[in-house]
VOFIMAR-264521 format. One record per residue (C-alpha): residue number from 1; residue in three letters; y, z, x. Coordinates in steps of 0.5 Angstrom, whole numbers, plus 500, padded with zeros to 3 digits. Example, Ala and Ser with C-alpha at 12.3 -4.5 7.8 and 13.67 -1.06 7.14 Angstrom:
# VOFIMAR-264521
pt i:1 aa:Ala Y:491 Z:516 X:525
pt i:2 aa:Ser Y:498 Z:514 X:527
This chain:
# VOFIMAR-264521
pt i:1 aa:Met Y:507 Z:466 X:487
pt i:2 aa:Tyr Y:502 Z:461 X:490
pt i:3 aa:Arg Y:495 Z:462 X:490
pt i:4 aa:His Y:489 Z:459 X:494
pt i:5 aa:Gly Y:482 Z:461 X:496
pt i:6 aa:Val Y:479 Z:461 X:488
pt i:7 aa:Ser Y:472 Z:459 X:488
pt i:8 aa:Arg Y:471 Z:452 X:486
pt i:9 aa:Ile Y:464 Z:453 X:483
pt i:10 aa:Arg Y:464 Z:452 X:475
pt i:11 aa:His Y:462 Z:459 X:471
pt i:12 aa:Ser Y:461 Z:459 X:464
pt i:13 aa:Pro Y:462 Z:465 X:459
pt i:14 aa:Glu Y:455 Z:467 X:459
pt i:15 aa:Asp Y:456 Z:468 X:467
pt i:16 aa:Glu Y:461 Z:474 X:466
pt i:17 aa:Pro Y:456 Z:480 X:465
pt i:18 aa:Phe Y:453 Z:478 X:472
pt i:19 aa:Phe Y:460 Z:478 X:476
pt i:20 aa:Val Y:461 Z:485 X:480
pt i:21 aa:Val Y:467 Z:483 X:484
pt i:22 aa:Arg Y:472 Z:477 X:483
pt i:23 aa:Ser Y:477 Z:475 X:488
pt i:24 aa:Leu Y:484 Z:472 X:488
pt i:25 aa:Ala Y:488 Z:470 X:495
pt i:26 aa:Ala Y:495 Z:469 X:493
pt i:27 aa:Gly Y:502 Z:470 X:496
pt i:28 aa:Met Y:509 Z:472 X:494
pt i:29 aa:Ala Y:516 Z:471 X:497
pt i:30 aa:Asn Y:521 Z:477 X:499
pt i:31 aa:Gly Y:524 Z:481 X:494
pt i:32 aa:Ala Y:519 Z:479 X:489
pt i:33 aa:His Y:516 Z:484 X:484
pt i:34 aa:Thr Y:511 Z:485 X:478
pt i:35 aa:Ala Y:512 Z:489 X:472
pt i:36 aa:Pro Y:508 Z:495 X:471
pt i:37 aa:His Y:501 Z:493 X:469
pt i:38 aa:Arg Y:494 Z:496 X:469
pt i:39 aa:His Y:487 Z:493 X:471
pt i:40 aa:Ala Y:480 Z:494 X:467
pt i:41 aa:Trp Y:477 Z:493 X:474
pt i:42 aa:His Y:478 Z:497 X:480
pt i:43 aa:Gln Y:483 Z:493 X:485
pt i:44 aa:Leu Y:483 Z:492 X:492
pt i:45 aa:Leu Y:489 Z:489 X:495
pt i:46 aa:His Y:489 Z:487 X:502
pt i:47 aa:Val Y:495 Z:485 X:506
pt i:48 aa:Arg Y:495 Z:479 X:511
pt i:49 aa:Ala Y:502 Z:478 X:512
pt i:50 aa:Gly Y:509 Z:481 X:510
pt i:51 aa:Ala Y:508 Z:488 X:506
pt i:52 aa:Leu Y:508 Z:491 X:499
pt i:53 aa:Thr Y:510 Z:497 X:496
pt i:54 aa:Val Y:506 Z:500 X:490
pt i:55 aa:Arg Y:509 Z:504 X:485
pt i:56 aa:Thr Y:506 Z:509 X:480
pt i:57 aa:Asp Y:508 Z:515 X:476
pt i:58 aa:Arg Y:505 Z:519 X:481
pt i:59 aa:Gly Y:508 Z:516 X:487
pt i:60 aa:Thr Y:509 Z:510 X:492
pt i:61 aa:Trp Y:504 Z:507 X:497
pt i:62 aa:Leu Y:507 Z:502 X:503
pt i:63 aa:Val Y:502 Z:497 X:505
pt i:64 aa:Pro Y:503 Z:493 X:511
pt i:65 aa:Thr Y:500 Z:487 X:514
pt i:66 aa:Arg Y:492 Z:488 X:515
pt i:67 aa:Trp Y:492 Z:494 X:511
pt i:68 aa:Ala Y:490 Z:495 X:504
pt i:69 aa:Val Y:491 Z:499 X:497
pt i:70 aa:Trp Y:486 Z:501 X:493
pt i:71 aa:Ala Y:488 Z:502 X:485
pt i:72 aa:Gln Y:483 Z:505 X:481
pt i:73 aa:Ala Y:482 Z:502 X:474
pt i:74 aa:Gly Y:486 Z:503 X:469
pt i:75 aa:Thr Y:492 Z:506 X:473
pt i:76 aa:Asp Y:499 Z:503 X:471
pt i:77 aa:His Y:502 Z:500 X:477
pt i:78 aa:Ala Y:508 Z:496 X:479
pt i:79 aa:Leu Y:509 Z:491 X:486
pt i:80 aa:Ala Y:514 Z:490 X:490
pt i:81 aa:Phe Y:513 Z:484 X:496
pt i:82 aa:His Y:517 Z:484 X:503
pt i:83 aa:Gly Y:517 Z:478 X:507
pt i:84 aa:Asp Y:513 Z:472 X:506
pt i:85 aa:Cys Y:507 Z:477 X:503
pt i:86 aa:Arg Y:500 Z:474 X:503
pt i:87 aa:Tyr Y:495 Z:478 X:500
pt i:88 aa:Thr Y:487 Z:478 X:498
pt i:89 aa:Ala Y:486 Z:481 X:491
pt i:90 aa:Leu Y:479 Z:484 X:490
pt i:91 aa:Tyr Y:477 Z:486 X:483
pt i:92 aa:Leu Y:471 Z:491 X:483
pt i:93 aa:Arg Y:467 Z:492 X:476
pt i:94 aa:Pro Y:467 Z:500 X:475
pt i:95 aa:Arg Y:461 Z:504 X:477
pt i:96 aa:Arg Y:459 Z:511 X:477
pt i:97 aa:Asp Y:458 Z:511 X:484
pt i:98 aa:Leu Y:465 Z:508 X:485
pt i:99 aa:Val Y:471 Z:513 X:483
pt i:100 aa:Ala Y:476 Z:514 X:488
pt i:101 aa:Asp Y:484 Z:516 X:487
pt i:102 aa:Ser Y:489 Z:510 X:489
pt i:103 aa:Arg Y:490 Z:510 X:496
pt i:104 aa:Val Y:492 Z:506 X:502
pt i:105 aa:Ile Y:487 Z:505 X:507
pt i:106 aa:Ala Y:486 Z:502 X:514
pt i:107 aa:Val Y:482 Z:496 X:514
pt i:108 aa:Gly Y:477 Z:495 X:520
pt i:109 aa:Glu Y:474 Z:488 X:522
pt i:110 aa:Leu Y:468 Z:489 X:518
pt i:111 aa:Leu Y:472 Z:490 X:512
pt i:112 aa:Ala Y:476 Z:485 X:513
pt i:113 aa:Ala Y:471 Z:480 X:514
pt i:114 aa:Leu Y:467 Z:482 X:508
pt i:115 aa:Ile Y:474 Z:481 X:504
pt i:116 aa:Ala Y:475 Z:474 X:507
pt i:117 aa:Arg Y:468 Z:472 X:505
pt i:118 aa:Thr Y:468 Z:475 X:498
pt i:119 aa:Ala Y:475 Z:471 X:497
pt i:120 aa:Ala Y:471 Z:465 X:500
pt i:121 aa:Ile Y:466 Z:465 X:495
pt i:122 aa:Gly Y:470 Z:467 X:489
pt i:123 aa:Met Y:466 Z:471 X:485
pt i:124 aa:Leu Y:460 Z:476 X:487
pt i:125 aa:Asp Y:454 Z:475 X:482
pt i:126 aa:Arg Y:449 Z:480 X:482
pt i:127 aa:Arg Y:444 Z:475 X:480
pt i:128 aa:Gln Y:444 Z:473 X:487
pt i:129 aa:Ser Y:441 Z:477 X:493
pt i:130 aa:Ala Y:446 Z:475 X:498
pt i:131 aa:His Y:452 Z:477 X:493
pt i:132 aa:Arg Y:449 Z:484 X:492
pt i:133 aa:Ala Y:448 Z:485 X:499
pt i:134 aa:Ile Y:456 Z:484 X:500
pt i:135 aa:Asp Y:458 Z:488 X:494
pt i:136 aa:Gln Y:454 Z:494 X:497
pt i:137 aa:Leu Y:457 Z:493 X:504
pt i:138 aa:Leu Y:464 Z:492 X:501
pt i:139 aa:Arg Y:464 Z:498 X:497
pt i:140 aa:Ser Y:460 Z:503 X:503
pt i:141 aa:Glu Y:466 Z:500 X:508
pt i:142 aa:Leu Y:472 Z:503 X:503
pt i:143 aa:Pro Y:475 Z:509 X:507
pt i:144 aa:Asp Y:475 Z:515 X:503
pt i:145 aa:His Y:482 Z:518 X:505
pt i:146 aa:Ser Y:489 Z:515 X:505
pt i:147 aa:His Y:494 Z:515 X:510
pt i:148 aa:Pro Y:499 Z:520 X:509
pt i:149 aa:Glu Y:505 Z:517 X:513
pt i:150 aa:Leu Y:504 Z:511 X:508
pt i:151 aa:Thr Y:504 Z:515 X:502
pt i:152 aa:Leu Y:509 Z:518 X:498
pt i:153 aa:Ala Y:507 Z:523 X:492
pt i:154 aa:Leu Y:513 Z:524 X:487
pt i:155 aa:Pro Y:514 Z:531 X:485
pt i:156 aa:Ser Y:513 Z:533 X:478
pt i:157 aa:Ser Y:519 Z:537 X:476
pt i:158 aa:Pro Y:525 Z:533 X:474
pt i:159 aa:Arg Y:530 Z:537 X:479
pt i:160 aa:Leu Y:525 Z:535 X:485
pt i:161 aa:Gln Y:524 Z:528 X:482
pt i:162 aa:Ser Y:532 Z:527 X:483
pt i:163 aa:Ile Y:532 Z:530 X:490
pt i:164 aa:Ala Y:526 Z:525 X:492
pt i:165 aa:Glu Y:530 Z:519 X:488
pt i:166 aa:Arg Y:536 Z:521 X:492
pt i:167 aa:Ile Y:532 Z:520 X:499
pt i:168 aa:Leu Y:529 Z:514 X:497
pt i:169 aa:Asp Y:535 Z:511 X:495
pt i:170 aa:Ala Y:538 Z:512 X:502
pt i:171 aa:Pro Y:532 Z:514 X:507
pt i:172 aa:Gly Y:537 Z:513 X:513
pt i:173 aa:Val Y:542 Z:518 X:510
pt i:174 aa:Leu Y:540 Z:525 X:513
pt i:175 aa:Thr Y:543 Z:530 X:508
pt i:176 aa:Asp Y:542 Z:537 X:510
pt i:177 aa:Ile Y:537 Z:541 X:506
pt i:178 aa:Asp Y:542 Z:546 X:504
pt i:179 aa:Glu Y:546 Z:540 X:501
pt i:180 aa:Leu Y:540 Z:537 X:497
pt i:181 aa:Ala Y:538 Z:544 X:495
pt i:182 aa:Ala Y:545 Z:545 X:492
pt i:183 aa:Thr Y:544 Z:539 X:488
pt i:184 aa:Ala Y:538 Z:542 X:484
pt i:185 aa:Gly Y:541 Z:549 X:484
pt i:186 aa:Ile Y:536 Z:552 X:488
pt i:187 aa:Ser Y:536 Z:555 X:495
pt i:188 aa:Ser Y:533 Z:551 X:501
pt i:189 aa:Arg Y:527 Z:556 X:502
pt i:190 aa:Thr Y:526 Z:555 X:494
pt i:191 aa:Leu Y:526 Z:547 X:495
pt i:192 aa:Glu Y:522 Z:548 X:501
pt i:193 aa:Arg Y:516 Z:552 X:497
pt i:194 aa:Leu Y:517 Z:548 X:491
pt i:195 aa:Phe Y:516 Z:541 X:495
pt i:196 aa:Val Y:510 Z:543 X:498
pt i:197 aa:Ser Y:507 Z:546 X:492
pt i:198 aa:Glu Y:509 Z:539 X:488
pt i:199 aa:Thr Y:507 Z:534 X:493
pt i:200 aa:Gly Y:503 Z:537 X:498
pt i:201 aa:Ile Y:507 Z:536 X:504
pt i:202 aa:Ser Y:514 Z:539 X:506
pt i:203 aa:Ile Y:520 Z:536 X:504
pt i:204 aa:Gly Y:522 Z:534 X:512
pt i:205 aa:Ala Y:515 Z:531 X:512
pt i:206 aa:Trp Y:516 Z:527 X:506
pt i:207 aa:Arg Y:523 Z:525 X:508
pt i:208 aa:Arg Y:520 Z:522 X:515
pt i:209 aa:His Y:515 Z:518 X:511
pt i:210 aa:Ala Y:520 Z:515 X:507
pt i:211 aa:Arg Y:524 Z:513 X:513
pt i:212 aa:Leu Y:518 Z:510 X:516
pt i:213 aa:Gln Y:516 Z:506 X:510
pt i:214 aa:Phe Y:524 Z:504 X:509
pt i:215 aa:Ala Y:523 Z:501 X:516
pt i:216 aa:Leu Y:517 Z:498 X:515
pt i:217 aa:Arg Y:520 Z:494 X:509
pt i:218 aa:Arg Y:526 Z:492 X:513
pt i:219 aa:Leu Y:521 Z:489 X:519
pt i:220 aa:Ala Y:517 Z:485 X:514
pt i:221 aa:Ala Y:523 Z:482 X:511
pt i:222 aa:Gly Y:525 Z:480 X:518
pt i:223 aa:Lys Y:530 Z:485 X:520
pt i:224 aa:Ser Y:531 Z:487 X:528
pt i:225 aa:Ile Y:528 Z:493 X:531
pt i:226 aa:Ala Y:535 Z:495 X:533
pt i:227 aa:Thr Y:538 Z:494 X:526
pt i:228 aa:Thr Y:532 Z:497 X:522
pt i:229 aa:Ala Y:532 Z:503 X:527
pt i:230 aa:Glu Y:540 Z:505 X:525
pt i:231 aa:Ala Y:539 Z:503 X:518
pt i:232 aa:Ala Y:533 Z:508 X:517
pt i:233 aa:Gly Y:537 Z:514 X:521
pt i:234 aa:Tyr Y:533 Z:514 X:527
pt i:235 aa:Gln Y:537 Z:516 X:533
pt i:236 aa:Ser Y:536 Z:510 X:537
pt i:237 aa:Ala Y:531 Z:504 X:537
pt i:238 aa:Ser Y:526 Z:508 X:542
pt i:239 aa:Ala Y:526 Z:514 X:538
pt i:240 aa:Phe Y:524 Z:509 X:532
pt i:241 aa:Ile Y:519 Z:505 X:537
pt i:242 aa:Ala Y:516 Z:512 X:539
pt i:243 aa:Ala Y:515 Z:514 X:531
pt i:244 aa:Phe Y:512 Z:508 X:530
pt i:245 aa:Gly Y:507 Z:508 X:535
pt i:246 aa:Ala Y:505 Z:515 X:533
pt i:247 aa:Val Y:502 Z:512 X:527
pt i:248 aa:Phe Y:500 Z:505 X:529
pt i:249 aa:Gly Y:498 Z:506 X:536
pt i:250 aa:Thr Y:503 Z:500 X:538
pt i:251 aa:Thr Y:510 Z:498 X:538
pt i:252 aa:Pro Y:513 Z:494 X:532
pt i:253 aa:Gly Y:514 Z:488 X:536
pt i:254 aa:Lys Y:506 Z:488 X:538
pt i:255 aa:Phe Y:504 Z:490 X:531
pt i:256 aa:Phe Y:508 Z:484 X:527
pt i:257 aa:Ala Y:506 Z:479 X:533
pt i:258 aa:Ala Y:499 Z:480 X:532
pt i:259 aa:Ala Y:500 Z:480 X:524
pt i:260 aa:Ala Y:503 Z:473 X:525
pt i:261 aa:Glu Y:497 Z:470 X:529
pt i:262 aa:Ile Y:493 Z:472 X:523
pt i:263 aa:Gly Y:495 Z:466 X:519
pt i:264 aa:Pro Y:495 Z:464 X:512
Protein backbone atom coordinates (compact mmCIF):
# COMPACT_ATOMS: atom_id res chain seq x y z
CA MET A 1 0.00 0.00 0.00
CA TYR A 2 1.23 3.48 -0.75
CA ARG A 3 -0.06 6.79 0.58
CA HIS A 4 0.26 10.38 -0.48
CA GLY A 5 -1.58 13.64 -0.24
CA VAL A 6 -1.71 13.81 3.55
CA SER A 7 -1.55 17.35 4.90
CA ARG A 8 1.87 18.55 6.01
CA ILE A 9 0.31 20.95 8.52
CA ARG A 10 1.25 20.03 12.07
CA HIS A 11 -1.64 19.35 14.43
CA SER A 12 -1.75 18.93 18.17
CA PRO A 13 -4.11 16.80 20.29
CA GLU A 14 -5.95 20.02 21.18
CA ASP A 15 -7.01 20.36 17.52
CA GLU A 16 -8.76 16.98 17.41
CA PRO A 17 -12.25 18.07 18.55
CA PHE A 18 -12.39 20.67 15.77
CA PHE A 19 -11.76 18.31 12.84
CA VAL A 20 -14.89 17.49 10.81
CA VAL A 21 -13.29 15.64 7.88
CA ARG A 22 -10.05 13.67 7.59
CA SER A 23 -8.55 12.48 4.32
CA LEU A 24 -6.13 9.93 2.93
CA ALA A 25 -4.98 9.33 -0.65
CA ALA A 26 -3.66 5.82 -1.16
CA GLY A 27 -3.25 2.90 -3.53
CA MET A 28 -3.33 -0.90 -3.44
CA ALA A 29 -2.05 -3.49 -5.90
CA ASN A 30 -4.29 -5.87 -7.80
CA GLY A 31 -5.50 -8.71 -5.60
CA ALA A 32 -4.84 -6.95 -2.30
CA HIS A 33 -7.51 -7.00 0.35
CA THR A 34 -8.24 -5.85 3.88
CA ALA A 35 -9.74 -7.84 6.72
CA PRO A 36 -13.18 -6.83 8.01
CA HIS A 37 -12.98 -3.60 10.01
CA ARG A 38 -15.06 -0.59 10.98
CA HIS A 39 -14.62 3.16 11.41
CA ALA A 40 -16.01 5.47 14.07
CA TRP A 41 -16.55 8.12 11.36
CA HIS A 42 -18.45 7.82 8.08
CA GLN A 43 -16.16 6.85 5.20
CA LEU A 44 -16.33 7.98 1.57
CA LEU A 45 -13.99 6.03 -0.75
CA HIS A 46 -13.54 7.66 -4.16
CA VAL A 47 -11.85 5.35 -6.67
CA ARG A 48 -9.55 7.23 -9.06
CA ALA A 49 -8.16 4.18 -10.89
CA GLY A 50 -8.87 0.46 -10.91
CA ALA A 51 -11.82 -0.78 -8.88
CA LEU A 52 -12.62 -2.11 -5.44
CA THR A 53 -15.19 -4.42 -3.91
CA VAL A 54 -16.71 -3.71 -0.52
CA ARG A 55 -18.27 -6.61 1.34
CA THR A 56 -20.43 -6.51 4.45
CA ASP A 57 -22.69 -9.09 6.07
CA ARG A 58 -25.58 -7.52 4.13
CA GLY A 59 -24.11 -7.55 0.64
CA THR A 60 -21.39 -6.42 -1.74
CA TRP A 61 -20.70 -3.20 -3.64
CA LEU A 62 -18.51 -2.90 -6.73
CA VAL A 63 -16.91 0.54 -7.08
CA PRO A 64 -15.38 1.28 -10.51
CA THR A 65 -13.14 4.19 -11.43
CA ARG A 66 -14.66 7.65 -10.82
CA TRP A 67 -17.33 6.23 -8.53
CA ALA A 68 -17.38 6.10 -4.73
CA VAL A 69 -18.78 4.04 -1.90
CA TRP A 70 -20.29 5.48 1.25
CA ALA A 71 -19.77 3.35 4.38
CA GLN A 72 -21.84 4.43 7.33
CA ALA A 73 -19.97 4.79 10.62
CA GLY A 74 -19.78 1.53 12.56
CA THR A 75 -20.32 -0.70 9.50
CA ASP A 76 -18.12 -3.81 9.43
CA HIS A 77 -16.66 -4.10 5.93
CA ALA A 78 -13.81 -5.74 4.02
CA LEU A 79 -12.17 -4.43 0.85
CA ALA A 80 -10.74 -6.19 -2.21
CA PHE A 81 -8.76 -4.24 -4.83
CA HIS A 82 -8.72 -4.82 -8.59
CA GLY A 83 -6.08 -3.47 -10.94
CA ASP A 84 -3.68 -0.77 -9.81
CA CYS A 85 -6.29 0.74 -7.51
CA ARG A 86 -5.85 4.34 -6.43
CA TYR A 87 -8.39 6.02 -4.21
CA THR A 88 -9.06 8.90 -1.87
CA ALA A 89 -10.70 8.18 1.47
CA LEU A 90 -12.58 10.86 3.35
CA TYR A 91 -13.69 10.31 6.94
CA LEU A 92 -16.60 12.51 8.01
CA ARG A 93 -17.43 13.10 11.64
CA PRO A 94 -20.92 11.67 12.32
CA ARG A 95 -23.70 14.24 12.66
CA ARG A 96 -27.43 13.95 13.13
CA ASP A 97 -28.10 15.42 9.69
CA LEU A 98 -25.96 12.81 7.91
CA VAL A 99 -27.37 9.35 8.57
CA ALA A 100 -27.44 7.28 5.39
CA ASP A 101 -27.13 3.61 4.50
CA SER A 102 -23.95 2.34 2.87
CA ARG A 103 -24.17 2.61 -0.92
CA VAL A 104 -22.31 3.09 -4.22
CA ILE A 105 -22.67 6.60 -5.62
CA ALA A 106 -21.85 8.33 -8.88
CA VAL A 107 -19.34 11.15 -8.41
CA GLY A 108 -20.04 14.29 -10.43
CA GLU A 109 -17.50 16.96 -11.29
CA LEU A 110 -18.28 19.16 -8.27
CA LEU A 111 -18.12 16.30 -5.78
CA ALA A 112 -14.87 15.06 -7.35
CA ALA A 113 -13.38 18.55 -7.04
CA LEU A 114 -14.47 18.81 -3.39
CA ILE A 115 -12.93 15.43 -2.60
CA ALA A 116 -9.66 16.44 -4.27
CA ARG A 117 -9.59 19.78 -2.47
CA THR A 118 -10.24 18.15 0.88
CA ALA A 119 -7.43 15.65 0.26
CA ALA A 120 -5.07 18.52 -0.61
CA ILE A 121 -5.90 20.25 2.69
CA GLY A 122 -5.67 17.02 4.68
CA MET A 123 -8.15 17.78 7.47
CA LEU A 124 -11.07 20.18 7.56
CA ASP A 125 -11.13 22.29 10.72
CA ARG A 126 -14.48 23.81 11.68
CA ARG A 127 -12.71 26.82 13.17
CA GLN A 128 -11.88 27.92 9.63
CA SER A 129 -14.73 29.39 7.60
CA ALA A 130 -13.42 28.06 4.27
CA HIS A 131 -13.19 24.56 5.72
CA ARG A 132 -16.73 24.77 7.09
CA ALA A 133 -17.98 25.80 3.66
CA ILE A 134 -16.23 22.85 1.97
CA ASP A 135 -17.63 20.48 4.58
CA GLN A 136 -21.19 21.72 4.10
CA LEU A 137 -20.99 21.61 0.31
CA LEU A 138 -19.36 18.19 0.36
CA ARG A 139 -22.17 16.71 2.46
CA SER A 140 -24.86 18.38 0.35
CA GLU A 141 -23.39 16.87 -2.85
CA LEU A 142 -23.62 13.26 -1.64
CA PRO A 143 -26.33 11.45 -3.66
CA ASP A 144 -29.05 9.88 -1.52
CA HIS A 145 -29.46 6.78 -3.69
CA SER A 146 -27.32 3.84 -4.77
CA HIS A 147 -26.76 2.40 -8.22
CA PRO A 148 -28.59 -0.97 -8.41
CA GLU A 149 -26.25 -2.67 -10.90
CA LEU A 150 -23.29 -2.09 -8.57
CA THR A 151 -25.05 -3.35 -5.45
CA LEU A 152 -25.74 -6.95 -4.47
CA ALA A 153 -27.83 -7.39 -1.35
CA LEU A 154 -27.30 -10.87 0.10
CA PRO A 155 -30.35 -12.99 0.91
CA SER A 156 -31.06 -13.39 4.60
CA SER A 157 -31.94 -17.11 4.70
CA PRO A 158 -29.16 -19.75 4.64
CA ARG A 159 -30.63 -21.70 1.70
CA LEU A 160 -30.83 -18.63 -0.52
CA GLN A 161 -27.41 -17.49 0.66
CA SER A 162 -25.96 -20.76 -0.62
CA ILE A 163 -27.51 -20.09 -4.04
CA ALA A 164 -26.16 -16.54 -4.05
CA GLU A 165 -22.67 -17.79 -3.16
CA ARG A 166 -22.87 -20.35 -5.97
CA ILE A 167 -23.67 -17.58 -8.44
CA LEU A 168 -20.88 -15.37 -7.10
CA ASP A 169 -18.36 -18.23 -7.33
CA ALA A 170 -19.10 -18.65 -11.05
CA PRO A 171 -21.20 -15.73 -12.36
CA GLY A 172 -20.44 -16.70 -15.97
CA VAL A 173 -22.05 -20.11 -15.57
CA LEU A 174 -25.72 -19.56 -16.36
CA THR A 175 -27.22 -22.39 -14.32
CA ASP A 176 -30.90 -23.02 -14.98
CA ILE A 177 -33.27 -21.50 -12.38
CA ASP A 178 -34.93 -24.89 -11.88
CA GLU A 179 -31.57 -26.45 -11.08
CA LEU A 180 -30.72 -23.69 -8.59
CA ALA A 181 -34.10 -24.12 -6.92
CA ALA A 182 -33.60 -27.88 -6.68
CA THR A 183 -30.36 -27.41 -4.76
CA ALA A 184 -32.36 -25.54 -2.10
CA GLY A 185 -35.18 -28.07 -2.12
CA ILE A 186 -37.78 -25.59 -3.37
CA SER A 187 -39.66 -24.88 -6.58
CA SER A 188 -38.43 -22.27 -9.06
CA ARG A 189 -41.54 -20.18 -8.38
CA THR A 190 -40.82 -20.22 -4.64
CA LEU A 191 -37.18 -19.33 -5.31
CA GLU A 192 -38.23 -16.32 -7.37
CA ARG A 193 -40.67 -15.14 -4.72
CA LEU A 194 -38.26 -15.57 -1.81
CA PHE A 195 -35.38 -13.94 -3.67
CA VAL A 196 -37.40 -10.80 -4.33
CA SER A 197 -38.58 -10.78 -0.73
CA GLU A 198 -35.04 -11.07 0.69
CA THR A 199 -33.03 -8.95 -1.77
CA GLY A 200 -35.54 -6.57 -3.34
CA ILE A 201 -34.87 -7.78 -6.90
CA SER A 202 -35.48 -10.92 -8.94
CA ILE A 203 -32.87 -13.65 -9.07
CA GLY A 204 -32.48 -12.94 -12.79
CA ALA A 205 -31.63 -9.28 -12.15
CA TRP A 206 -29.37 -10.26 -9.24
CA ARG A 207 -27.46 -12.62 -11.48
CA ARG A 208 -27.12 -9.99 -14.23
CA HIS A 209 -25.68 -7.58 -11.68
CA ALA A 210 -23.25 -10.26 -10.44
CA ARG A 211 -22.06 -10.89 -14.01
CA LEU A 212 -21.51 -7.18 -14.65
CA GLN A 213 -19.57 -6.76 -11.41
CA PHE A 214 -17.44 -9.80 -12.25
CA ALA A 215 -16.71 -8.30 -15.67
CA LEU A 216 -15.78 -4.92 -14.21
CA ARG A 217 -13.29 -6.52 -11.83
CA ARG A 218 -11.63 -8.34 -14.75
CA LEU A 219 -11.45 -5.21 -16.89
CA ALA A 220 -9.96 -3.22 -14.01
CA ALA A 221 -7.29 -5.92 -13.70
CA GLY A 222 -6.37 -5.47 -17.37
CA LYS A 223 -8.23 -8.36 -19.02
CA SER A 224 -9.46 -7.88 -22.57
CA ILE A 225 -13.07 -7.14 -23.44
CA ALA A 226 -13.36 -10.34 -25.49
CA THR A 227 -12.08 -12.70 -22.79
CA THR A 228 -14.06 -10.82 -20.13
CA ALA A 229 -17.29 -11.15 -22.08
CA GLU A 230 -16.75 -14.89 -22.49
CA ALA A 231 -15.80 -15.46 -18.84
CA ALA A 232 -18.83 -13.49 -17.64
CA GLY A 233 -21.19 -15.59 -19.73
CA TYR A 234 -22.20 -13.04 -22.36
CA GLN A 235 -23.08 -14.46 -25.78
CA SER A 236 -20.60 -12.15 -27.48
CA ALA A 237 -18.36 -9.16 -26.88
CA SER A 238 -20.96 -6.93 -28.52
CA ALA A 239 -23.63 -8.21 -26.10
CA PHE A 240 -21.38 -7.32 -23.19
CA ILE A 241 -20.59 -3.89 -24.64
CA ALA A 242 -24.34 -3.23 -24.98
CA ALA A 243 -24.98 -4.28 -21.36
CA PHE A 244 -22.10 -2.10 -20.18
CA GLY A 245 -23.35 0.87 -22.18
CA ALA A 246 -26.83 0.56 -20.72
CA VAL A 247 -25.35 1.18 -17.26
CA PHE A 248 -22.46 3.59 -17.91
CA GLY A 249 -23.50 5.28 -21.13
CA THR A 250 -20.24 4.46 -22.92
CA THR A 251 -18.16 1.51 -24.07
CA PRO A 252 -15.77 -0.37 -21.74
CA GLY A 253 -12.83 0.81 -23.84
CA LYS A 254 -13.75 4.49 -23.59
CA PHE A 255 -14.66 4.15 -19.90
CA PHE A 256 -11.28 2.77 -18.84
CA ALA A 257 -9.35 4.97 -21.28
CA ALA A 258 -10.92 8.04 -19.65
CA ALA A 259 -10.04 6.62 -16.25
CA ALA A 260 -6.40 6.19 -17.28
CA GLU A 261 -6.22 9.88 -18.20
CA ILE A 262 -7.04 10.92 -14.63
CA GLY A 263 -3.55 9.98 -13.46
CA PRO A 264 -2.31 9.42 -9.90
